[in-house]
TIZAGU-589072 format. One line per 3 residues: number of its first residue (from 1); their letters; for each residue x, y, z of C-alpha. Coordinates in steps of 0.5 Angstrom, whole numbers, plus 500, padded with zeros to 3 digits. Layout:
BEGIN
NUM	A	X/Y/Z ~ ...
//
This chain:
BEGIN
1	MKM	481/542/488 ~ 480/549/489 ~ 485/555/490
4	QGP	483/562/491 ~ 485/569/493 ~ 490/571/498
7	RYL	490/565/502 ~ 493/561/496 ~ 499/566/495
10	AGL	500/565/503 ~ 500/558/502 ~ 504/558/496
13	LAL	510/562/499 ~ 510/557/505 ~ 510/551/500
16	MIA	516/555/497 ~ 520/556/503 ~ 519/549/506
19	LPA	520/545/500 ~ 526/544/496 ~ 528/549/490
22	TAQ	530/543/486 ~ 526/538/482 ~ 528/533/486
25	IQV	523/527/486 ~ 518/527/492 ~ 516/520/495
28	FTE	515/516/501 ~ 514/509/502 ~ 513/504/508
31	NFE	513/497/508 ~ 512/496/516 ~ 518/491/516
34	SRS	522/495/521 ~ 515/497/525 ~ 513/494/531
37	GGN	508/496/537 ~ 502/495/541 ~ 495/496/539
40	GAV	494/502/535 ~ 501/504/535 ~ 503/504/528
43	LFR	499/509/523 ~ 492/507/525 ~ 489/507/532
46	QPS	485/501/534 ~ 478/501/530 ~ 474/503/537
49	FSG	478/509/537 ~ 474/514/533 ~ 468/517/537
52	STS	464/517/530 ~ 464/509/529 ~ 465/506/536
55	GLL	458/505/538 ~ 457/501/531 ~ 462/496/533
58	AAS	462/490/537 ~ 467/490/543 ~ 472/485/539
61	PNV	476/484/535 ~ 479/490/536 ~ 486/490/533
64	AQV	490/495/529 ~ 497/492/530 ~ 503/490/525
67	LTE	504/483/525 ~ 507/477/521 ~ 501/473/520
70	RAL	500/476/512 ~ 504/481/508 ~ 505/482/501
73	SGS	513/485/500 ~ 516/482/506 ~ 514/479/513
76	RAI	510/484/516 ~ 503/488/515 ~ 498/492/519
79	KVS	493/487/521 ~ 486/491/522 ~ 480/486/525
82	WQW	473/489/527 ~ 466/487/527 ~ 459/491/527
85	RDS	454/490/532 ~ 447/487/529 ~ 443/492/532
88	TAF	445/499/529 ~ 442/502/523 ~ 449/504/520
91	TWL	455/500/518 ~ 461/503/517 ~ 468/504/520
94	RLT	473/510/521 ~ 480/508/522 ~ 483/514/524
97	TFN	491/516/524 ~ 490/521/530 ~ 496/522/534
100	VAT	498/515/533 ~ 505/514/536 ~ 509/512/529
103	LGN	506/515/523 ~ 501/519/526 ~ 497/524/522
106	PAI	502/523/515 ~ 502/528/510 ~ 500/526/503
109	PVT	500/529/496 ~ 494/532/493 ~ 496/537/488
112	NGY	499/532/482 ~ 499/527/488 ~ 498/519/488
115	VEM	497/515/495 ~ 497/508/494 ~ 497/502/499
118	QVY	496/494/498 ~ 490/491/502 ~ 488/484/503
121	NAG	481/483/505 ~ 480/476/509 ~ 473/477/509
124	PAD	468/475/510 ~ 465/480/504 ~ 467/485/500
127	LYV	469/492/502 ~ 468/499/500 ~ 474/504/502
130	SLG	475/511/502 ~ 481/516/504 ~ 479/521/510
133	VRE	483/527/508 ~ 484/533/513 ~ 485/539/509
136	TNT	491/542/514 ~ 495/545/508 ~ 501/542/511
139	VAA	508/543/508 ~ 511/537/512 ~ 515/532/508
142	LGA	511/526/506 ~ 509/521/511 ~ 511/526/517
145	NSG	506/528/522 ~ 502/534/519 ~ 497/536/525
148	TSG	490/535/526 ~ 487/542/524 ~ 482/542/518
151	TIE	476/539/516 ~ 475/532/513 ~ 473/530/506
154	WVG	472/523/503 ~ 477/522/497 ~ 475/516/492
157	ATA	468/516/495 ~ 462/516/490 ~ 457/517/495
160	VTV	455/518/502 ~ 449/516/507 ~ 447/522/510
163	SGT	446/523/518 ~ 445/531/520 ~ 450/535/517
166	SGI	456/529/517 ~ 457/524/511 ~ 457/517/514
169	EPK	457/510/510 ~ 462/513/505 ~ 462/508/499
172	GKL	469/508/496 ~ 473/504/492 ~ 472/496/492
175	VPA	476/492/496 ~ 474/484/494 ~ 474/479/499
178	GRW	480/473/499 ~ 485/477/495 ~ 490/483/495
181	TTL	488/489/492 ~ 492/495/490 ~ 488/501/493
184	GFE	491/507/489 ~ 488/514/489 ~ 490/520/484
187	MDI	488/525/488 ~ 487/531/483 ~ 481/527/479
190	EPV	478/522/485 ~ 471/524/487 ~ 470/527/493
193	QFF	464/527/498 ~ 464/531/505 ~ 465/529/512
196	TGN	466/535/516 ~ 468/539/510 ~ 464/541/504
199	GIL	465/536/499 ~ 471/540/495 ~ 478/538/497
202	ETF	482/544/498 ~ 489/546/499 ~ 494/552/498
205	SGR	500/548/500 ~ 499/542/495 ~ 499/537/501
208	ATL	494/535/506 ~ 493/529/512 ~ 491/522/511
211	ESL	486/523/517 ~ 483/516/516 ~ 480/510/512
214	GIT	473/510/511 ~ 471/503/511 ~ 464/500/509
217	PVD	461/493/507 ~ 458/492/500 ~ 453/488/503
220	VTQ	451/491/510 ~ 448/485/513 ~ 455/482/513
223	RGP	457/485/520 ~ 463/480/520 ~ 468/479/524
226	YTI	472/482/518 ~ 480/482/518 ~ 484/486/513
229	YID	492/487/512 ~ 495/493/510 ~ 502/494/507
232	DLF	506/498/502 ~ 504/505/503 ~ 506/509/497
235	LAT	506/517/497 ~ 509/521/491 ~ 508/527/486
238	NVR	508/527/478 ~ 507/520/477 ~ 507/516/471
241	DFA	505/509/469 ~ 510/504/469 ~ 508/497/466
244	GAV	512/490/464 ~ 511/483/465 ~ 515/477/468
247	SSD	515/470/467 ~ 518/465/473 ~ 517/458/475
250	CVM	511/460/479 ~ 504/456/477 ~ 501/463/478
253	PPP	505/470/476 ~ 508/472/483 ~ 508/479/486
256	VFL	514/483/484 ~ 518/488/487 ~ 521/494/484
259	EFR	527/498/486 ~ 528/505/483 ~ 535/508/483
262	SVN	535/515/480 ~ 541/517/475 ~ 541/523/479
265	PAD	544/522/486 ~ 540/527/490 ~ 534/523/489
268	PVF	531/518/494 ~ 532/510/492 ~ 525/507/493
271	TRA	521/501/492 ~ 514/499/489 ~ 510/493/490
274	ALT	506/490/484 ~ 501/485/483 ~ 501/481/477
277	NEN	495/478/473 ~ 495/471/470 ~ 499/473/464
280	GIF	505/476/469 ~ 503/483/467 ~ 504/489/472
283	MVK	503/496/472 ~ 505/501/478 ~ 505/509/478
286	VPA	512/512/479 ~ 515/519/479 ~ 517/522/472
289	GTY	525/521/472 ~ 531/516/469 ~ 532/510/473
292	HVG	536/504/474 ~ 530/499/475 ~ 531/492/479
295	IRS	526/487/479 ~ 525/481/483 ~ 520/477/486
298	RNS	520/474/494 ~ 525/468/492 ~ 528/470/485
301	LRK	534/473/483 ~ 534/481/481 ~ 534/483/474
304	VIP	537/490/473 ~ 535/494/467 ~ 539/500/467
307	NVT	537/508/464 ~ 530/507/464 ~ 526/514/463
310	VDG	519/515/465 ~ 516/521/462 ~ 510/518/460
313	SLI	506/511/460 ~ 512/506/459 ~ 512/498/458
316	LPP	518/494/459 ~ 520/488/455 ~ 519/482/458
319	VTL	523/479/464 ~ 525/472/466 ~ 526/471/474
322	VGG	530/466/476 ~ 528/463/483 ~ 531/459/489
325	DAN	534/465/493 ~ 530/464/499 ~ 534/469/503
328	ADN	534/475/499 ~ 541/476/498 ~ 541/475/490
331	VVD	545/469/490 ~ 542/462/490 ~ 547/458/495
334	VLD	547/453/501 ~ 544/459/505 ~ 538/458/501
337	LDV	538/450/501 ~ 538/451/509 ~ 531/455/508
340	LIG	529/450/504 ~ 530/444/508 ~ 527/448/514
343	AFD	521/448/511 ~ 521/442/507 ~ 514/438/507
346	AVE	510/444/510 ~ 504/447/506 ~ 501/454/507
349	GDA	498/454/514 ~ 503/450/517 ~ 508/453/522
352	GYT	514/451/518 ~ 512/454/512 ~ 515/460/508
355	NRA	513/462/501 ~ 521/464/501 ~ 522/457/500
358	DFN	516/455/496 ~ 520/457/489 ~ 514/455/484
361	CDG	509/458/489 ~ 504/452/489 ~ 503/453/497
364	AVD	508/447/499 ~ 515/446/500 ~ 517/440/496
367	VLD	521/436/491 ~ 519/441/486 ~ 522/447/489
370	LGI	528/443/491 ~ 529/441/483 ~ 528/449/482
373	FIR	534/450/487 ~ 538/445/484 ~ 537/448/477
376	NFD	539/455/479 ~ 544/453/484 ~ 550/458/484
379	QAG	547/463/480 ~ 547/470/482 ~ 543/476/480
382	DEF	544/483/477 ~ 548/488/481 ~ 546/496/480
385	P	551/500/476
//
């Protein structure tokens, strides 16, 4: 990041006018649960929209739409599907946010900023993903429409293949096929490559615009079709590492969802989605502050840990999650039994299957899940202070 001269002072003045004078937490989250609309209507245009890469793509599939096929934190995520043509010399996709009706041109933090999304790559092969960041010098609130003026840099890209004066085929962060990946960008320290800019991420306001994702196959002979799912967009400043470990009835530790309620009532409440490893360990980025922290999985009761101060790298004590809450009302009762009965004897992929009733996370709703429900019946989760 580069800042200099009168432009910097002007930008700083604009920022002081536009942003709160207090140290209130600056954060934006979006899990797409309340979003719907047609192709290219939420956050991203359909793959064919960008003139930079439309000529590299087959006519179909051509999808960028909020659907219920696969999600991490809830039931909805953005599905993106495309295929590269076999006859092209270059193979990449510019998936743009340009003037999208909902969440178009979203403002993102750059100075001391962090940008994250959860991405499931359904394959057929691994992908590289970079952020296309437009240097708008916006003072818009995080996530708000921040305009379309300014040059574009690839953030998180270690290299580009060059054609003429524009960088193409950006080689960004690895997103392996067949699983969810937490795609996080610490904006101050990420490598930067040029697209229409100079390869230096410049901002005088401390913010910029998420203009696009640059997507390139690791193996350029693998032309697709590809499908990815994008969930749980998170934007924040002044973040710290926040880690912990969970145990549960799941055969493999499940994703966990954390709710942060600041002890300062002026601060926003926000949620974080976290993937866990085989030992149940998770790590997320959280703005510095003191919080009451709620932890749960898709179908567990909530565990609340009060008055947690995040001011450096923090590790919580281990947490045991109690399963059986299929309808997420923080109680295991007959309403959850109704969900279990409705999905009983279904396996993942069946129309009747829901992971909310799969209490042991083995891909089937059966007597094992019924046993977990019976054991935890009539229990309730923690409430926030």
